[in-house]
N, C-alpha and C positions, 0 to 999 in steps of 0.2 A: 626454379630459383637458383641463382648462383651467389654464393657468399664467399668473399675472399678477405683474409685477415693476415696481418703480420705484426711481429713484435721484435724489438732489437735485443741483441745480446749485450754484454757489458764487460768493462774492465774495472776491477776493484783496486783502488789506490791505497786504501788502508782500512783496517778494521774487520777483515774477514774472520770467520769462525765464531766471533763473539755475537753474531747475529742469530745463533741457534738458541731456541728456548730449551731449558730455562737458564742457560749460561749467562745471558746478558743481565739477568736479575741480580747476580752476585757482584756486578761491576757498575755501580751508579755512574751515569754519564756515558754508557756504552753507545758507540757511534760507528757507522760504516760510511766511507766515502767512495762513491763509484760514479761511472758515467756510461751512457749508452753508446753503442757503436753500430755502424751501418750493416754489419753481418747479421741478417735478420732470419727469424724463423717464420715460415709461411704455412698457412692452412687454407685449403680451398674445399668448399662443400658445394656439391651440385646435387639437387634433389632428384630422386627417381620415383617412378610410379609403379614399380614392380615389387615393392615391399622388401627390398633387400638393402643391407648395409655393406658397403665396401670400404675397407680401411687400407690405406696405402701410404708407405713412406718412400719417397723418391730417393733420398740420400742413403737410406739403409737397404733399399732394394728388397723390401718385404711388402707383401700384400695378401689379404685374405678377405673373404666375404661370409656373411651369415644372414639368416632371416631376421627381419625386424621383430618377429615374434619370439626370437631367442635372445633378445637383448640382455636378459638377466645373466646369461652365460658369459657376457663380456666382463663381469666382475672378477672372473677367475681366469680370463684369457691371458696367456703369457706372451703371445706375439703382440708386438706394439703395445706393451702393457699400459703405458701412461695414457695413450690415446684411447685404448679400450676402456679403461676405468673412467675416463672423462665422459665418453659416450654413455656408459652405463649410468653415471651420475645424472646427466641431463635427460636421459630417456626420451629422445625424439620420437614422434609418432608417425613420421614419414620416412620412407626409404631415402638413402642418400649415398653418395660416393665422397669420402673425405680423403684428400691428398695432402700429406704433410711433407715439408722439405726444409732443411736448415742450411744456411750458407756458412755457418761456422763448422770447423772440423769436429768429428765425434770426440768426446772426452777432452775438449779444449780448455776446460776450466773457465769458460766465458759465460756460464749460465745458460747454455743452449737448451737444456731440457726445461728450464724454468720459462725461458722465452717461448718455447713451443707450447708449454702448458697455457700461458697467457693468450697466445694466438688462437689456440684451439678453443679455449673457454670463450673468447670473444666471438668466434664464429658459431659455436654451438649454442651460445646464449641467444644470438640473433635467430638461429634456426628454430628455437622453441619460443620465439615471441618475446625476447628480452625479459625472461622470467626473473633474473636477478639484477639488482642494481650493480653498477660497475664497481662500487666500493667493496663488494663482496668477492671480487675476482681474486685478489691476492690470498685471502683466507682459503678459498676453494682450491686454488692452485697448490698452496703449501700443504694442505691436509691430504689432498689426493696424491701428490708426489711423495709424501711421506709413506703412504701405503705401498708405493712402488719400490722405493729404495730401502724400505723397512728399517729406517733409522730417522730420527728427527731431521727435518729439512731446515736449512737456514732461510731467513726471510729476505736477505738483501737483494737477491737476484730478481725478485718479482717486481721491484719498484722501477728500475730502469726499463724493464720490459713493458711495464704498464704506462709509465709517464715519460720515458725518454730523458734526454739531456743529462745534466750532472746533479747529483743528489748527496746530501748528508742525511743518513737515516738514523734517527735517534730512538733508542730502545728504552722505554720507560715502563714502570710497573702498571700504569693505567692504559698505555697505548703505545703503538709504534707510529712515529711521526716522520714524514718526509719533508725535508727542507730543500727547496730548489736552490742550487748554487750557481752563481754567475761565474763562469769560467772562460778564460781566453781560449776558445776552441781552435783558433788559428795557430796559436803558439803550441797548444797540445798536439795538434796534428803534425807540426814541424819538428817536435822534439821526441815524440813517443814512437817506438818500434814495438810491434806485437809479433812475437815469433812462436810458431807452433813447433814443439820439440819433436813431433813425430811419435810421441808416446802418449796414447790415451790414458786418462786417469780415472779412478773410481773415487769420487769425493766422499761418498758415504763411509768408506773404509777408514780413511784418515780421521774424519770428523767423529765417528763413533768411538774410536779408540781415545781420542782426545777428550770427548765428553765424559766417558766413563771415568777416566783419571781425574777429571775436574770434580765430578760428583763424589768421587771417593776421597776427596780432600787433599790431592797432591799439592803441597805448598809451593813447589817450584812452578808448577803449571799455573797456579793461581796468580803468581807474580808475573808470569809471561802474559796472561790475559790483561792484567792491569796495564802492562806496557802496550798491548794491542789497542786498548781503549785510549791511552794517552797519545799514541801515534796518530790515531784517527782524528782526535781533537786538534792535534798539531797540523795535520794535513788539511783539515777544513780551513783553518786560519790561513795557511799558506796559499791555498787555491783562491780564497776570497781576496787576498792581498795581491794576487798575481805575482807572487814571490817564488820564482822558479829555483832560486838557490835554496830556499827553505823546503820546497817540494823535494829536491834532490837529497838534501840532508836528512829529511824525514824518512825517505825510502831507504837510504843507506843505513840509518840507525835501526830501522824495523826489520831488515832482512835477517840478521843473525838470530833475533828472537824467534822469528817464524820458523827458521830451521830447527830450533830446539823444541818445537811443539811436538813433533813426532818423527821417528826415524825416516819415514817415507816421504816427507814433504819435498825434498829435492833428491833427484836421482843422479847417477854418475853422468848421464847425458846432459842433464840440466846444468850441472856444475861446469862441465866443459864449455857449454854455450855461454854461460855467464862470464867465465874467465876470458873467453875470446872477445866477447863484446866489451868488457871493461877495459881491455887493453887496446881497443880499436875505436874509441869514441863515445862509449856509454859511460855515464856517471853513476847510475844506480839501476838495480834490477828489482822487480816485484813479481814473485810467483803468483800467477792468476788462480783464484779459487783456492781449493784445498791442497793443490800441488800433487806430487807423486806422478808427474807427467803433465800433459796439457801445454798451456802457453806461459810464456814469460813476457812481461812488459818491461822495456828498457827505456829509461830516460837518457837522452843523448845530449852531449855538449852541443851548444848552439852551432849549427853548420856542419855537424858530424853525422847526421842521421843516415845519409847515403853510405858513409863508410861502415856504419854498423850493419846496415842492411846487406851490403856486399859480403861482409865477414860472415854473417849468420847464414846467408844463402849458400855459402861455400862449405857449410858443415853437413855431413851426412845425416839425412833424416829430417833436417830442419827446414822450415818454410816460413818466410816472412809474409804475414798476411796484409792484404790491401784493405784498408779500412778508412772510414771517416767518422767524425763525431755525429751522432744522431740526435737531433732536437726532438724528433717525433717518437712517441711510444707506440702503444697499440693503435693500429688502424684497422677498421672493419668497414667493408663496402658490400653493398647488396645490389643485384640487378636481376 
């Protein structure tokens, strides 16, 4: 049997960090706005008849194997830890070779690990006979990824990976609800540049520091989170109205507040790239994910995207990513 799956990564336009439990419970109306992109995480599972499990990551160039009978040991395996823990959770009863690969750079802030988790869950669930309803995939992914990063995982990244397209994710006391957003994807692709800074980031470090300060009652931080909530609500309205002036204004207003969340949200390299882009055709910048490295999304003045791309590609370490809007979320095929 051959099972292949893939899930898209994402760009968050507004509302990041407020998606971490229990932070959103303190800010009624908490919302995140994001959209899926064509840089996908892939999982391939081919069954074997020799009772062995082979786990391999193509992009990380790591591989190892073990006996099916030793599957319990994968709960403590540090090599390819996320994949190992997912395999341990599903406990397949047949040998197999799992190959994972991600098209997004490591530590890009595009939700790559979450997309990989969703892709692997889709494939492993098919391998064990569709044991879980797809509605459980996001909870499984968030809980297992939390045991890997050892701090609470935010929920927003799993929704574009699972559903694709553009979303407003609403965080409520009784549930998390995804609202599909109608967005002008052609205009989005014409106006948005995604640049990898060349600096991988560790989102858990920034988010854990922010979370501790919030729980400890930091009044300034609480106010910043109110602003994050309000900017996401404003962004949702701008996207639905196809109002790109308002999208730009919302991004411009949100950037200084996000910088104030934690000292490591923007690095010296990120600041240089943002300054260069803003003086060569970009109107606004959005640090992707938790920051501290990774990617920056730039909204460009109409007709200036090529100028921004040339400017950024000329900066040491920077790489402009080739992407498209992704309507499709998780895809699983079997042959």
